C-alpha positions, 0 to 999 in steps of 0.5 A: 397339374403341369401348366398348359402352353399354347396348343397347335392344331394337332393338340400338342403344346408348343415347345413340349414338355420336359416334366414327362420325360422325368417319369417313367412310362408304364404303358402307352395306348392311342386313347386312355379312358379314365373310368370303368363305368358305363361311360367308360366302358362303352368308350373303350368298346367303341375304340377297340372295335375300331382298331384303336389302341385303347387303355382303360383305367379304374381305381376299383377292382371289378365287379364293384359296388356302385351307389345307384338306384339302378334303373335305365329306360327300356329304350336302351335296347333299341338304342344299342341293338348290338348289346341287347342280347348280351345284356339279357344273358349277362345281367339279372335284368328286371323289366318294369311295366307299372309305374306308380307316381305320387305327389306331396299330398299322397295323391297318386296314379297308376299306369301300366303298359304291355311294353316295359316303361323301364329296366332294373339291375344291379350295377355290380353286375351291369358295369362288370358285364360292359367292361367284360365286353369292352375287354372281349373287343380288345381294350386293356383294362388296368384296375386299382389305379387312382388317377391324380393329374394329367400333364400335357406335351407336344405329342401327347398327354400323360395320365399320372396315378397316385402311385407314380405310374404314368399312362400316355395317350394322344387323347384322354376320355374322362368317364371318372364320375362327379368328382372328375379329375380329368375335367379339372385337369383339362380345364373344363370345370372345377367341380359342380356347385352345390346348386347343381348337385343332389344328395342322393341316397340308396339301399340295395336290399334282398327281397327277403329283408325288404321287398316291394308289395308288387314286384312289377310296379315301380314307385316314385314320389316326386316332391316328396314331403313337399321338398325339392327332391323325389323318393323311390322304390325300384324293384329287382330280380332278387333285391329292391333298391329305395332311395330319396334325393334332394337338392344338395343346397336345400339339404344343407340349408333346411334338413337336419340330421344325417342322410340315412335319417331321412332314408329310413323315414322315406323307406318307412312311410313307404311301408306304411303306404303298402309300397314295400314290406319289411324294414331298411337295412342300414348296412346296405345304405349309401349316400352319394352326389348326382349332378343335376344342373345340366352338362358342362358348358364345354365338354371337350378340350385339347386332347380331352373329352368327358362323358357321363356324370363327369360331364354332368349328363343326368336327367334333371328331374328323374335322376337316370344317368346310365343311359345318357353315360352309355350314349355319351361314352360311345359318342366320345369313343366314335370322336376319338377314334375319328381324330386319331385316324386323322392324326389331329387330336386338338380341340378343333378336331374333338369339337364334333363331339359336342355337337354329336351329343347335343343332337342326340340327347341335349333337348331331352337334357335341356327339357329336364332341367326346365321340368325340374326348376318348376316341379321343385320350386312348386312341388304342389304342381306335382299334385295338380298333374297327378290328379289330372292324369288320374282322370285320363288313362292315356295322359297317365301313360303319357306322362310316364313315357316322357318322365322315363325318356321314352317319349319326346317332351316337345313333340308331345307337348300339345297333346299333353297340354290339351289332355291336361286341360281337359282333365281338369275340366272333367274333374272340375265338372264332376266336382260341381255335379257331386256339390249339387 
């Protein structure tokens, strides 16, 4: 990385850089977006729709596979109404109307709703559809580009690829995932610590090999085996996605064996419980790291914004990140477009991005961390909550909607507490009658 110098208000380094002129510049744009997943595609789509010249780089060629459970809240349609019909037509989306939640003891509760709780999909299709939409509104996409570093000058920033190409811009948006090169190069982080990462596993297998017992029911095992983590089974149109997730620090310190060992054990447990039929296929298995420690302390710098997993925008106890990637990608695109229009691309001009995402999803992410720390520290608490939910159908449905991002925890906190206490009282009274 070329060292930064003190920057002026426009976001450039005083004195400029001779390093930039020493290499050939292949392409230039007002904004370069690094990463073509949901965050990057939304950023590019938003910028191009505003008439900002936009170049999106991704290390893969699309359609490409992406390790992920492939679930997103139903509210994505309300948040992005302009994309709702397009996504329904372009992607095989499966609607989930029933959720089975299970605790470490095996206690479980099933809730259902007329309106879907959740949507499941294949990331291969979903990401390709969003990227195609970004192309359609005018973003230029260059695939098979592995970004290695950023170099800042008095009038912009060069995104340097490992193959020697340079792509220059006034602003760079980093949507390049949990191991973000952009975040590191901009000085926004040096990688997430193990305490803020989860090791997640997944396999997306065709229904002929592995199938959910009920294609309309999503299964989530919170505190699986009493560990700080979870297991899940997500039915999809033509596949099922199953996996487990553990805090990375816990996995390294306490668990033995390769990640697939624990994954296969979970799938076998789910089969024994009647949740799935069939067997795990190791050829479809993947393990990956997921940021579960909350957003970076700062998500903007001179000429740089970061969004999606690159910035840590993942719900701390459900692991959902697609929705937050789309939201922060759009907000980053809006902020960058405003900055380009004003001709001010420094940190001060980009600071509004942080205010925007905090206003929309900041409270949810903070609350998710609080819940994660309580439940991961005391997995047995999950059983207490689930048993209470089993005694109150409304509480059960409300818990599912809060967990899946369809309800605001703080707005529903009092109702949740009162219903929880009442349900526990009813259970205690019923137990006393049974003993008498």
